[in-house]
N, C-alpha and C positions, 0 to 999 in steps of 0.2 A: 895553468898550463890546461888543464883539464876540458876548457871551453873550446880549445881549439879541435877537438875530437866531438864534439856535441854535436847532434842533430840540428836542423833549423829550427824546429819547433820548439824543441828544450831551449835553444838561445833564445828567442821570442818570448817564450815563455816565463825564463828568469828575468828578464828585462824587463819587464811590468812591474817587478817587486822595486821598491824602495831599497837604498842601502841600509844593511843592518842597523847601521848607528843612527837610521834616523826611523826607523820603524816609533819608537815611543812619540816621535814626534808627528806622525802622519793623524793624529786622531782631529777632532772626530770623526771624520768622513771614513779614516780608513781605507782610502781607494786606490786601485794602481795609477800606475804613471799613465797619464791617457794617450800620449802620444806612441808609445811602446802596445798599448791597448789595442789601438785601432791598427796597429803594423800585426798585431797578432789576428785579430777577428777577419782582417782583410784576407792576409795567409790561409787562415783556414776556410774559409765562404769560397775560395777560390782553389782549395786541396781539400775537397772532401775526405780524401782516402786520409787524410792526415788527422782527420777530426777525433778519431777514436784514440790515436797516438796520443795526441794532446789532452784528452780527457783522463786517458789512463795514467799519465805523467801528474797531472793537478791534481787528480784522485790520491793518488800515493804520496805526494807531497804535504795534502790536505790532512791525511789520517795522521803523518808524524807530527802535523800542529797539535792536531786535538789533542794526540797523547799528550804532549808536552803542555799544551793549554789548559787541560785538565789536573798536572801537576803544579800549575801556578804560574807559568811562566808567563811573564806580560809581552813579550816582542811574541814569542810563539802564538799569541792571541791577538796580536796586530797584524801579523803574517796572516793568520784564519780567515779574518775578516775581509783578507786583500784578496785571497782564494776565493772566496766567496761571491766577491763581487767580479771577478774574472770568469767564473763558473756561468753569471748571470748573465755577463756581455755576450760569451760564446753561445750562448743558449738563446738569446734575443737576434744577435746578426748570424746565426748560421739556421735559423729556424726551418730552413727549408732541408736540412739535412739532420735534424734535432734527434733521430733516430740513433744515428752512428755516437752522440755524445750521451744518450738518457742511462745506457748502464754505470758510467762512470760518475755522473751528476747524481742520478738519485741513489747510489751508495755513498757518494759524498753526504748527500744531505742527512741520511741514516747517522752517518760516524759523527756528525756532529751534535745531532740532538742527540744521541746515545751517549757522548763526552760532556757538554758541556749544559745539560739541559736547565742548568740554574741562571745561566748567563741570558738574561733577554737580548743585549743585543746582539751575540751572536746567533740566539733565537731567530730572531725579527730577522737578520741577514739571511738566513740559510731556508726562513719559510719565502724570501724573497726569491730566493732560486727556485725553489718548489714551483711558487706560483708562475714564474716565466715557462717551466716546463709543463705545468698543466697546463698552461693557455695554447701552448703551439704543437703539440703532441698527438696522434694518431691512436695511440692507444693500443697500437698492434702488438707490441712487443709485451704487454699483460698477457699472461698464461701463455705467451709462447719463448720467453726468457725465463724460467725459474728461477735463476739467481736474482735477476732484475726484481721477479716477480714479490719474491720475499721481500728483497730489499725496500720496494714501494708498499707492501703493507706493513712491515716494520715501521717504517717512518709515518704512516697514517695513525699506527697505534701511538707514537709519539707525540705527534700533535693532537690526538684525542685525549691523550692524558693533561697534554697543557691546557685543552677548551674548557677541563671540568677540575683543575688544580684547586686547589685552597691555599690559602694565606693567612695568615694573623695583620696582614698590611691590606686593607680592601683595594687601594689603588693598585697596587703590585698585583693583585689577584686579577682585578679586571683587564689590568694590560697583559697579561698572560695568557687569561682567557680569550682576547679580542686578538692576540696573532695566532693562536691555534685555529680560533674559527675561522679567521682568514683563510688560513692554507687550508683547513676543510672545505670549505666553501669553493675553493678554488678547484679542486678536487670536484668535489659534488658538479660542478659546472664543466668537467672536463671530459675528454673522448675516451681517456683512460677507464673512466667508471662503466659507460654503457658499450664498450668495444667486445667485450666477452662475458656474454650471461654468466657463464660459470663462475667466473670471479666476481659478479656484482654482490653477491650476498653477501660474500665476505666482507667485501667494502662497504657496505652499508651498514651492516653491525656493528663494524667499527667506528663509523663516523657517527650514524645516529644519538650512541651512547651520551656522548658528552652535551648533544644539542637538548636530552630528553631532560638531562641532569640540571641545565640551565633552566628549560620550560620551567619544568616541577618546583623549582626554589622561587619560581617568580609568580604574584599574585595573578587570579584571573583576571582581576579588572586592569590589570596593566598589560596583562597579554592580550585583552578584546581589544583596547584600544591601541596596541601597536601592531596587532595583526589586518584592523581596518587600513591601517594605513601601509601594508605592504603592497598590496597591489596597485594602491594609486599612485605612492611616490617612485621615483627609478630607483633602479638598482645601486649599490655603490659602485663608485669609477672602476675598480677592478673588476666586475662582472658587465658592465655596459656595454661593449662589444661582442661579448660571447654569443656566438650563434648568428650574429647578425651580420658578421665578415668573413673573407675566409681566412683561414688560417695564418697565412702571411701576412695577411693584414692587420691582425691583432696587435694590439698592444698590453704586455703584460705590467700589471701593477705593482708600485713598490711597498714594502712593510716596514715600518718605523714604531719605535720604540714611543719615542718623545718627541714632539715637535717643541721649539724654545717658544714658553709663553702662552702654550694650553693649558687647559687643568686635566687632571688626571680624566680618564672616563669613569663614567658612572653604572653602576649595576644594570639601567636600562638600556644602556647601549650594548651590551653585553646579550641582554635579552634578545634586544632588536636584530643582534649579529645573529642569533642562533634561529629565530625566528626566519630571515631571511633566507638561511640555509637550508631550514627544509622546506619553505615555499619552492626554492630553487630545485631541488631534489624532487618533490611531489608533483610540480608543473611541466617536467619533461617525462617522467616515467609512463610507462607504456602499461597496457596487461599484465603480463607475467614481470616487470618488473617492480609493480605497486605489491604482488602477492609477496615477494622476497621485502619490502619494506615493512608491511605489515607484519612479516615472521620475525623480523628484526626488531621491530619497535615490542614485540612480546616477548621475545627472549630478553631485551633489554629490560624490559618493565618485570620480568621475573628475576633479573639478576639482581635488581635495584632494589627490590620490593616495595614496589611501590604500588600496588593495586588497590589497597585500603584508600590511599586518594582520589576518591571519585571523582570529583568536580575536576579537576587536571585528567583523569581520563578522559572522562565524557569529552572535554575540550579538545583534547587532543584526537578523538575517534573523528568530530566534527570538522574540524580542519581538515584532517587527514583527506576525509571526503567532497569537502569544498574545494581544496587548493589542488586535486588531482584533475587529470583532464577528463573531459565532459565526460567521454563515450567509458573511461574506464572506471568512473567513480561507482559502478555496481560491486567491484571486487572488494572495496573495504566492508560493508556490511555481511557480502557472502562467505567473506573471510571468516569473521567474528562468527557468525553462525556456526560455520561448521566447525571452529575450533570449541565453540563452544558446546556442541554436540560430543566431540571426540571425550570431553572431559567425564570421565569414569566413578569420580570418588562420591561414596555414598553419600558423604557430608557435604552439605554446601560451604563451599569455600570462598576466600574472598578473590579469588580468580575467577569463580564463576559469577560472582555479583559484579564485579566491574566489569566483565565481558556484557553482561543483561544488558547494564545500563548505559556502556557503549551502543551497544545495538539501538536500545531505544532512542538515545542522544541523537544516532546518524538519521534512522527514521523522523526523529521529531523535528531535524532542522530542515528550514527552507530548503536547501540545497536540491538541486533535480537528481534525481537517481533514475538514468534511461537505461534501458539491457537489464534491467534487475527481475529474474524469476521469481516475483512474489509469491508465487505457488508453491515452490520449492521452498523459499525461505518458511512460510508459514507452517508446511507439513514438517520442517525439522524442530521450529519450533514448539509443534503440537507433539511430538514425540520427546522432545526435552520434557515438557509439563510433563505428560502423563507416567513418564518415566520416575519425575520428583514426585508426582503423586503415589505412586506404586510404593516408595522408598517411604515416604512420609508424607501421610494425607492433613498431621496438623503442622506442616511446614510454613510457617507466616515469614519467612523471609526471603526466601526465594519464589513461593507460587503468586504471590500478587506482582514481584518485580516481572513476569515471564507473563501474567497476562496485560501488564502493560504495554510490555514488548511487542505482544501481538496485536492491540490494538494501535499501537504506532504504526503499523503498516496501511491503517488508512490515512495516513497524511499526505501520501502520493500519490494521485490516481492519474494514470497514464492511458489509461482506453476504457470507453463507457461502462465498459461490464466489468471491470477490474473487482471492485466492492461486491457487486455481485456473486462473482466466482469465488472470492476467498469465502463471502458469508458461505456458500452451498458448500463451501471445503468442510467449512467448521462444522455446517448442520448436520453433514454426512456421519462427521466423527461425532456427534452429539449423538445421532443414531446407534451409532456401533456400540458408544459407551453406555446407553440408555440401556440395551438388551443384553450385552454381551459382560459389560462392567469394564474393573481393569483387574490385571494380571497381578495380582500381590502375592509376597511370601506366606502370609499368616491369613488364613481366610476367616478369622473372626475380625481382620480390618477391611472385609471384602465390600461390604454396603456403605462405611464409613466414607472409602477410598472412593468407588462409584461416584455418591454424593458429594466429595469435593471435587471430583473431575468435572463431572455437568455442571456444577456451580462456576466452576471458573473458565470452562467455554462458552455460558451464558454470559459471563461477565466480559470476555475477551470479545465474542460476538457484538455484543452493545459498544463497546467501546471502541469497536473498529469502527461502525457505522457513525460513532460522535465523534471521532478522530477526523472521518472525509467531511462530514457536515460543517464541524467548525473550521477547517480546514478552508473550503467552497465559502463559509460565508467571510471567513477575515481576509480573503483574497477579491472579493467583492467588495468588501469596504475598502480596504486598500485603493482600488479602482475607483471608487467614487470618490474619497478622498483627494485622491492626486488630480481627477475632473474638477473636484468644488476648487482647490486651489488655482487652477490655471485658468478658469474663469474668473476667478477673484482677483488675480493680476490680469487680468483684462487682455492673454494670449486668447484669442478667439480659434486662430489657425491650429493651434496645438491642442485646443480642449474639442475641437471639430475634430482632429487626426484621434487623439484620445478615446472619443466616444467612439470612431469607427473600429479602434484595436478592442475596444473593453465588447464590445460586439461580437468580433470576432473571438476573442478570447473565451468570452465565455460560451460560446457556442461549442468550442474546443473540448471547453472543460467540463461540462455538461454531462453528468455520468448517469446509468442506468440504477435507479432506483431498486433494491431488492425485490422482488414480487412475491406474493403474498404465499403463492405455492410453493416456492423454497423454503419460505417461513413456517408454513403449515406444519413441517415435520417436529417442532418442536413444542408442539401445544398439546401433545400427549405428556408432556412434563407436567401441566396444571394437575396431574391426577397420580403425582408421583406418591411415592410411599414415607418420602421424605420431606418434613414441611418445611425447611431450608431449601430444599430444591423449587418448591411448590412457589414460595416468596421469589426467587430468584426469577422463575420463568414468568412470572406475572408482571414482575418490574420490567422486564425484557420487554414482555408483549406490550404494557404500557406506553414504552419508549418507542418501539417500532410501528404501532398503529398512529402514534401522535406527530413522527419526525422523520419515516421513513416509507411506510407501505404504499403504494399509490393509489392516489384516489383520485382516480377518474370520474369525471362529471360530479364530482362533491364538492362543498366546500363545507367549513364548520359550523355556519349558518344557513338553517333550511329555509329561511324566508329569502335571505341573500341570495341560496340559489332559484328560488323560484322566480325572483324577479329577474335574477340573471337572464332564466332561459325564457320568460316570457317577451323578451326585447325580440328575440327569434323564432318567428311561426316557426319555421322548416325544424329547428333544433328539438320548440316542444313539442312537434309530432312526432320526433324521434325518439325522446324521452322514454318511452315504454320500452323499448327497444334494447336500450341500453342495461335497465336495471330489473325488467319482469322474468328475466331468465336467470336460472339458477347455475348456469353454466361458465361465467366469467369467473376468473380466478378470485376477485375480491368477493365474491358473494360464496363459493365453496369455503371460502378460508373464514369467514365471518359464522357459518354455518358449522363449521370445523368448532370454532371457539364457542359458540352456544352449547355445542352438545358437550364438550369437554367440562365446561362449566357445571353443567347440567348433573353430569356425573359426579363430580366433585362436590355439589351440594348435599348430593342423594345418596350417595353411595354406602352400604354398611361395613366397606373394606377395601381400603386403596394398598392393602400387602402385596407385595408382588411374592407369586408361588416360588415357592423353593426350590424348583426344578425349572423356574423361567429362564434361566439361565444356559439351560442343558441344549445339547444339539439337536434333541429333538423334539422340543417345543412346539414346533408350526407342524407335527404329524396330527393324522387324524385320530381322536378320541374315539372310543368304543361307543360313550353314551351320546355321541354327535356326528353321525357322519360326514355330516355335509358343513364340518368345521372347518375342512377344509379348502373347500369351496368359497366359503363365507369371508375367511381371510383373505384369499385373492383377491375378490370383488372390493371387499374395502380396503385393502390397498393400493388399488389401480383405481379404483374411485376418487381418492383422496386428491391426486395429480396425476391424470394419466399422460401429459407431457412433461415428465421430469424427467431431468437428465440424471438418473441414478442407478445404483445397485439392481439389475434384473434377477438374479437367482432366486428363486421361489422360496428356498430356503434361506437366504439371508437375512440381514438384519431388520429391512423392512416389513417382510414377510412374517417373521417371528414377532415385531411391535404391533401389527396389526393384529396378530394371534392371540397376543396380551389385552390389547381393547376389546375383542371381542366377548373375552372372558371376564373381562370387568363389565359389560353390559349385561353378561348373564348374567352376574352375581347380584344386578341392580334390582330391589324387591319390588313388590307390585304397589306396596303402601311405604309408606315415611318408618322409617324404626329409629328407635332410641341409639342404636349404634352405629349413627351415620359418624364418618370418619372426620369430616370438617370441622376445623377450629374457629374461634372467631376470629383468628387472624386471618383465615382461610374467606370464611363469608368478606373480610373489609377488603382483601385482594381480590376478590371476585365483582367485588360491587365497583370497585375503581376501573376494573376492567371493564366493564358494562356501560358505565359511565363516559368511559374514554372511548368505545366504540359510538354513543349517539353523539354524543358532539363531535367527534371528527368525520365519523362516516355516517351522516343522518339518515342518507334512504337507503341505502344497504343494510345499513342498522337495522333501522324499522321495519325493514323485511325480513330478517333474519332473526331480531330480536323477538318482536312482539308474540310470535309461534310458539316458541320457549318460554316467554314470560308466563303466557296462557298453562301452558303445560305442568309448567314447574306449581304454579298455584292452583291447579289441579289436582296434582301429586300430591300436595302438603294437605289437602282437606279430609284424606284418609291417613291415620296415624297411631301408633303403639300409646297404649297409655301409659303415664308415666310423665314425669316433671324433665328428665333430660329430652323426650323428644318434643313436648311443648315446647321447651326453651329453645330448641333449633326449629322448630315451627315458624315461634317469634320470630327470629333472627332471619329467616329466610323472606321471611313476608316484610320487614322491614327491609331489608335489602330490594324487595320486586319495587314496595312502596319507592324507595328513592330512586330506582330507576323507572319508573314512570313519572316521577316528578321533571325527572333529566328531560324526557320526551317531549310531557308539554313545555319546556321552557325551550327547545330547541325550535317547537315547532307554533311555539305561543298560542298554545292550547289553555286557555283559562280554564277550562271545566277539567281539564286532565291535572292542570298544577294543583287547583282546589283541592281536588279528590284524593291526591299523595300528598299534600300535607296535612289534612284531616288525618291519613292512616297512619303517617307517621306519629302525629303527636297523641295518638290514641296507644299507639303500640308501645312509644316510650314511657308512657303512664305505667305500665305492665310492670309486675315486682320482677326483679331478677331472679335467676337460680339460685341462689344461695339466700334469699331475702325468704321473710315471713310475712304474710302467707303466702303461700303458692298460687301461682298463676293454676286458673281451672281451666279446664275445655272450653266452657261457656264464653270463656273471654277472649276467643281467637276470631269472633266475628267483628272485631273490633281494626281488622286490616282494609286494604282495599278491595272495593268490589271493582273484580276483572271486567266483569261483563260493563259496568258502566264508563268505565275506560276505555274498553274498546269501542263501545259504539261512538263515544266522544272522539276517538282515533278517525274513527271509517267515517266520521260526517266533518272531519277537517276537512275547511277548502286549501288550506296552503297543501295540505300532504295531497290530495287528489289533483291539483295543477303541477304539485312537481314532480307526480309519476305518471301524469296524463291518463288518469283512469277514474270513472265515476264510483260512488260509494257501493254499488253493489261488487262490481268487481272489485276495490279493494278489501271487500267483506271476504270474497272468495280467497282472494290471495293470502288475508291473513290469519283467515281462519281453518285455514289446511291442516290434516293431520301432523304432529309433530312429536315425532320421538329421535332420541339420541343414536338412533341407528340409523336412520332415513336421513338427519342430516349428515351423518358420516358419510354415509353414501351418495350425497348430496343430489336426493330424490330421484335423479335418471342423468342419465348421457344425452350431454347435448350437443350439437355440429358446433365444429372448430371453429366455422365462423359466425357465429349465431350473435354474437354481443358485437359487431362491427358496429360502427358509430349510424353506417345506413340501416340497421335491423334486416338485413335481405337475406344474409348466411350465406353471403358470395364474396370471396376473396378480395380483400379492401385494397389487394394489388391491381384489380381488374377496372379499367378507368370504365365508370360508366356514366353515361351523363345523367343528371340531375332529373331531365323531362321525364325518362324512364319509371321513376319513381312514384309518378302522379298517372300513369295510363297502366292498362292491365300488358304484361308482358309475359307470356306464357313460355314465350322462348327464349327469355332470360334464363332460363335453368341449363339451356343448353351451353352457358357458358360457365359451367360449373362442373363440366364432368371433368376436368382435371382443379384440384385446389391449389398446387403451385402456380404462382404466377410469373408473370415475366422477368428473366433475369438477364446476368452475364451472358448464362450459357445460349440462350435465344439470340442475342445479339451476335456472337461469336461465329454461330453455325448459320445466320442469316449474311456476313462477313466473308464465310467459306464459300459461300453461293451454293448453299445447301436449297434440295427444291421444297423440303418438309421443314415445319418449325417444330422445334422439341414439346413445345405447349399445343396440344392437341385442340385446346379450343382454338387456335387461330390457325390450326393447320387445315382444320375441315368446317364445311358449313354446318349450322345449326342443325338438330338432328330433327328439330319440328319448327316449323316455320310458320307464322301469325299469318302472315301475306296471303296463303291460301284459305285460310281457315277463318270463321266466324265463331269467337267465342260464344260457350254459352255461361259463362262464369257470372255474370253481370245480372243473369237471369234467374242466377241462385242455384243452381244445378250442381250437386257437389260432386260428383264424376270428373268435372272441368271437360267436357265432351267436345270435342272439336269438329266440326262441321265442315266439309269441303265446297267454298262457294263458287272457284271458278277453277277451271285447267290450266297447267300450266306445261308446256314441251320440256319434258324430262331430259331430250338430247344436249340440251345446252349443260356444258359444267363451269364451275367458278375454275376460273385460270388463278393458278395458284403466282403469285408475286415473284419474280426472280431477280438477281443482279441490284442495281441499285433502288428498283421500288422494294424489295423485299427488307432490305438496311433500312430505306425510310419507313416502310411499315412497322418494323420493329422498333425502331427509334420513336413513332408516333404513339406505339402502344406504352413506352417505358416513360413518356411524359418527357421526351429529350426532344430540342429542336422545336420549328415550328408547326402548332397546332391548327389543322387547315380541317379537320372533322372530329366525328367520333362515331362509335357504335351505330351511334342512331341512324347517321346517313348510310353504312353498310346493309343495314338492315332493314329499313321502313324506305327505301327510295321513292315510291308513291308516294307517301307521307312529306318528304323533303320536297317534292316537286310544287306538291297542292300548296304547302306552308308559303 
């Protein structure tokens, strides 16, 4: 009788259930009455206001059934399955008003999972209901409705527990995990996850934990194989239409425990489901959300204590960066480095080791990382490295990992000056550490910490460049191999396209080499007081000269260089302008290299003064009032154009002061107290031979004067076996260097002299042998005069330098001292070493015809050393009457059109004599409008080239020609 007074929606709901006596026979589908269910869903879709009441009534009934099913009531279990089916049908048919049904539906799912978590059939039915809701909801209630949000998070935790549960039965475990992962994947693809950023972190933290548990229980080989197919293979059916259709047109997938005739799921199926869930999460996350994901990964790794599993940690970091959206990948390494920097434990923990390895793995992977602030990353890593050195300079566990992490920054080059900028920052830090040291708690370990820090920075610097070179060569090899395969298969059109693409990519990826003026700041470490630092510095210098140093106009074979330039008479005439001046960075660098090598070979003391790191070390000393001036000039002469610290009392000024002191302590005669060891002599020999082989022309011009000076220095020395032994070692080094020079330039005379000297010197007894070597035996070394005569008479050298024997003799026999070499003889013009060799900015377009005639007015173009640029074009487009470049805005100050030159007659004053008068009333008209823009474009080399400066300056000559 009570049905007569029930509401219509209650009657419709009750009619969906089979009779109580038929519940036990409703299996195995346990579905509601189809006809009555259609009436219910039709009523609910046409009366949205009743939907919340239907959901509330169904939720009350479901909770009663859960309580009875938990106690073992079979009929209640069957009725529970039917109730869940009704919920799913309502969610599917009433998707437009799903928000009205959401509180009761989510609460019912959580109540079911909490009551019967071990009944897989009930859990699978609840997961299907949850999947239907996540498919159609817009997520607006998450965070707004606190009760529903709590039920939703609780349901996620229940599914997460199912996703990583353990069981003695492997098949049951796999089925349970698949059900949980299916529900979590549906939540990961739902708008409920992304609608409220405040709830995003808690949801992701809950869902990532079971995914990480599954992945860390799977071998790396299986993960690599499955992850490669994640991007290529289509997503699973219940995710196929997510984000591709409007919510009203989506279809929710059903989740079943078992299909008759199918085998049980395997472990690989579970790991594949976990991988797809992770891929779906990462591929949809933006920058802020990716930060929450990284934090959740870190928290879950800390919770499950899996930091010791380095292989899986590195794999996870790589895939996180690879699967994240292209423009947000930088978040992964940035977050890892910042988290690494915030660790303040004095001991090296497994977390720090794992994070360092993860950063290295991300940078070392081929995944591109745009928008990455490599300078900030490097600065943080250097801070962490120096912190570790100050705590424990003998730390052999974390320091090599951090050095490798710094080097891995070279694996990705995104702009041409990136490696140069990073190397400059590393070298700037090296200068500071060299002068100031590392802040340590115990001053007894000050020098040891300083040496360790310098060696680590040098190793990181070389590793950075090596990684960039290796990545560049690998990329070129892969492109060449791909092109070869296309040609072999006969696909000519594809090969032509690949060849064009390869040319474009190579132009884009070409990076700027680290210039010599930046590396020059490391050369003083060749004379450091610590032998290990000297060895590391020489090794780094050898690699730099061999693999990185720009070698403009140089080849590794002197004769090849001569033949190359002999083919072009114009270039052959321009060679002297490339190498005769000492103002270019390469010549300055080699002069400094030879100066420090000379100091290392002869200095009786390499010990840094005890007050060298005091603040006032760069102040003027009473004994030398010119010390401050000398220090400043030396610091400026080493690199006038370097972007560095300009503080007159900064690290570079104090470093220059130390170098000056080292030069002042250099004795007039060779002393037995020379500090260089056998290993030092071997290292400097390797550096000198490397210079001669890879920079034969500049190495010859910078090396011969030093070799002569060093040989002359060893002719006077203290009596004693130690001094004699050092002299023999130095002369042996000199003989080997002369031998290399002779081999590079194919001079048989020099080769013969050097081989004879090496043979004679090797026959002398060693320091601990008997009898001792006598002073009279030292004449057995190489005669520098004969070797010098053979060098200046070598035809290949004269042709390579474009100079005769007399000029070559003058150039190579110039006075040489370490101080002069460090000061680089004299300051030169900023444009002295341009390819034209005229001292004019290379940005100015000068006709080659001007190079073969007397052109005194050419100097009028050098009133401004700034070339044309974007600013000039902008001003022309704005219609300004005057150009920003004075060389183009005003006429030449001196015109050769009205004067006859006496230069050809030998007048040294370059006097100009007026030959005819010209009216001064006419003024040159300044181009404006389109003519002014055309003039600027012409000088920038853009557009059609109808004329040159020769036409403007010599109109009469143009007409006569």
